[in-house]
C-alpha positions in Angstrom: -10.0 -22.6 2.9 -13.2 -22.3 5.1 -16.2 -20.4 3.6 -15.6 -17.8 6.4 -11.9 -17.9 7.1 -10.4 -16.4 10.2 -8.1 -13.6 9.1 -5.7 -11.0 10.5 -5.0 -8.0 8.3 -2.9 -4.9 8.9 -1.4 -2.0 6.9 1.4 0.4 7.8 2.2 1.8 4.3 1.0 5.4 5.0 0.7 7.9 7.8 -2.0 5.7 9.4 -1.7 2.3 11.0 -4.7 -0.1 10.9 -5.3 -3.6 12.1 -8.3 -5.8 11.7 -9.4 -9.4 12.6 -12.2 -11.3 11.0 -13.9 -14.2 12.8 -17.0 -15.4 11.0 -19.2 -12.4 10.1 -17.6 -10.2 12.7 -14.7 -7.7 12.2 -12.7 -6.3 15.0 -10.5 -3.3 14.1 -8.1 -0.7 15.5 -6.2 2.2 14.0 -3.5 4.6 15.1 -0.6 6.7 13.9 1.8 5.1 11.4 5.2 6.2 10.4 8.0 5.6 13.0 5.4 4.6 15.7 4.1 1.7 13.7 7.0 -0.6 14.5 6.4 -0.3 18.3 2.6 -0.4 18.3 1.7 -2.9 15.6 2.3 -6.2 17.5 0.6 -5.0 20.7 -2.5 -4.0 18.6 -2.5 -7.3 16.9 -2.4 -9.2 20.2 -5.1 -7.0 21.7 -7.4 -7.6 18.7 -6.8 -11.3 18.6 -7.7 -11.6 22.2 -10.9 -9.5 21.7 -11.9 -11.7 18.8 -11.1 -14.9 20.7 -8.8 -16.1 18.0 -5.4 -17.7 18.6 -2.6 -16.9 16.1 -2.4 -20.5 15.1 -6.1 -20.6 14.3 -5.8 -18.0 11.6 -6.3 -19.2 8.0 -4.1 -16.4 6.7 -2.4 -13.2 7.6 -3.0 -10.4 5.1 -0.8 -7.3 4.9 -0.4 -4.2 2.7 2.7 -5.1 0.7 3.0 -1.7 -1.1 3.6 0.6 -2.7 4.0 3.1 0.1 6.4 4.2 2.8 9.6 2.1 2.6 9.9 1.9 6.4 6.2 1.1 6.7 6.3 -1.7 4.1 9.4 -3.2 5.8 7.6 -3.1 9.1 4.4 -4.8 7.8 6.3 -7.5 5.9 8.7 -8.4 8.7 5.9 -8.6 11.3 3.8 -10.7 8.9 6.8 -13.0 8.2 7.6 -13.4 11.9 4.0 -14.2 12.8 3.6 -16.5 9.9 6.7 -18.5 10.6 6.0 -18.7 14.3 2.3 -19.8 13.9 2.7 -21.8 10.7 0.1 -19.5 8.9 0.3 -18.5 5.2 0.6 -14.9 4.2 -1.5 -12.9 1.8 0.4 -9.8 0.4 -2.2 -7.3 -0.8 -1.5 -4.3 -3.1 -2.1 -1.1 -1.1 -3.5 0.6 -4.2 -6.1 -2.2 -4.6 -7.0 -1.6 -1.0 -7.4 2.2 -1.7 -9.7 1.4 -4.6 -11.7 -1.0 -2.5 -12.1 1.5 0.3 -13.4 4.1 -2.1 -15.8 1.6 -3.7 -17.0 0.5 -0.3 -17.6 4.0 1.2 -18.5 6.0 -1.9 -19.7 3.6 -4.6 -17.5 4.1 -7.7 -16.7 0.9 -9.5 -13.9 2.3 -11.7 -11.1 3.8 -9.7 -7.7 5.3 -10.4 -6.1 4.7 -7.0 -3.3 7.1 -5.9 -0.9 7.2 -3.0 1.6 9.9 -2.2 5.1 8.7 -3.1 6.8 11.9 -1.8 9.6 13.4 -3.9 6.9 15.2 -6.1 5.5 11.9 -7.3 2.7 9.5 -6.6 1.9 5.8 -7.1 -1.1 4.9 -9.3 -3.1 1.9 -10.6 -6.5 1.5 -12.2 -9.1 -0.9 -10.8 -12.4 -1.8 -12.5 -14.7 -3.7 -10.1 -17.0 -4.6 -13.0 -14.3 -6.8 -14.5 -13.0 -10.2 -13.3 -9.4 -8.7 -13.5 -9.6 -5.7 -11.2 -6.3 -4.1 -12.3 -5.4 -3.1 -15.8 -1.8 -2.2 -15.0 1.0 -2.8 -12.6 1.4 0.0 -9.9 3.4 2.8 -11.5 5.3 5.8 -10.3 4.1 9.1 -11.9 4.3 12.9 -11.7 0.9 14.3 -10.8 0.6 15.8 -14.3 1.0 12.3 -15.8 -2.1 10.8 -14.2 -4.7 10.0 -16.8 -8.4 9.3 -15.9 -10.6 7.4 -18.4 -14.1 8.8 -18.9 -16.4 7.8 -16.1 -13.6 6.9 -13.7 -12.9 8.4 -10.3 -9.8 9.3 -8.3 -9.2 8.0 -4.8 -6.3 8.2 -2.4 -4.3 10.5 0.0 -2.8 12.9 -2.6 -5.3 15.6 -3.0 -4.0 18.0 -0.4 -0.5 17.9 -1.8 -1.2 17.5 -5.6 -4.9 18.3 -6.1 -4.3 21.3 -8.4 -2.0 19.3 -10.6 -4.4 16.4 -11.1 -7.0 16.1 -13.9 -9.9 18.6 -13.2 -13.6 17.7 -13.3 -13.2 14.2 -11.9 -14.8 12.8 -8.8 -12.3 12.6 -5.9 -12.5 10.5 -2.8 -10.1 10.5 0.2 -9.2 6.9 0.9 -6.4 5.0 2.6 -5.4 1.3 2.3 -7.0 0.3 5.6 -7.0 -3.2 7.2 -10.7 -3.6 6.8 -10.4 -3.0 3.1 -7.8 -5.6 2.9 -10.1 -8.0 4.8 -12.8 -7.5 2.2 -10.4 -8.2 -0.6 -8.9 -11.2 1.1 -11.4 -14.0 0.5 -11.3 -13.5 -3.3 -7.6 -13.2 -3.4 -7.2 -16.4 -1.3 -9.6 -18.2 -3.6 -7.4 -17.1 -6.5 -4.3 -18.6 -4.9 -2.8 -15.5 -3.6 -1.5 -16.9 -0.3 2.2 -17.7 0.0 4.6 -19.1 2.5 6.1 -16.5 4.8 9.5 -16.8 3.1 8.0 -15.8 -0.2 6.2 -12.7 1.0 8.0 -9.5 0.0 7.2 -5.7 -0.1 6.3 -4.1 -3.4 8.3 -0.9 -3.5 7.8 0.3 -7.2 10.4 3.0 -6.5 13.4 0.8 -5.8 15.8 3.6 -5.2 15.3 6.8 -3.2 18.9 7.8 -2.5 22.2 8.0 -4.5 25.3 6.3 -3.3 28.3 8.3 -2.2 30.0 7.6 -5.6 26.9 8.6 -7.5 26.6 11.9 -5.5 30.3 12.6 -6.2 30.0 11.9 -9.9 26.8 14.1 -10.1 28.6 16.9 -8.3 31.7 16.5 -10.6 29.5 16.7 -13.7 27.7 19.8 -12.3 31.1 21.5 -11.6 32.4 20.5 -15.1 29.3 22.0 -16.7 29.6 25.1 -14.6 33.2 25.6 -15.5 32.4 25.2 -19.2 29.6 27.8 -19.0 31.8 30.2 -17.2 34.8 29.9 -19.5 35.5 33.1 -21.5 34.8 32.9 -25.1 37.9 32.6 -27.3 
């Protein structure tokens, strides 16, 4: 891998979309709305940035993308686009944890070296992981799914993420808080070290990281749950003997 690799990075895991290209010591970036719009705007933004940077797709040393956790639709969009581009151009992929990118964005913008990174998981829950930038191993745990009240912050650590408007009052008080998203430029800053550590994979081996693998019940499960509720209701309403 070159000392200054040519890299494309993008993230669609949250309400914001971001794309960035690195060529030498220059970074070209764009951002826009995520969500449902990401699937239609991501590839045109990538093409625009590559043209601006003067880099052909096949010249890239790697394509980095936010693999999750995050929005299910956003993660599938990022992964499928990365796989398609990687297969088509013969370029390896670098899946990057979105919580790692949140922690890196907070470190870069605000300075904390020990960060509990948080992303809104909806359904009254959030994703969390701890990153210590003073240690060779930056994460002390796999990303986890928690209720806001379950978040624990070690002494001297900070919180960073996109959860404070929704869950701020339910998070530990008296702790520094930084608004941060897993942007493409943060992914680019992480990429060289992750590549050096062997993080690149063939497109067929790149997958989203969901953490919450299930967000909806099947028809059978809903019927069973309703039957159990009805049974419990009938028992409670039965007159005493």
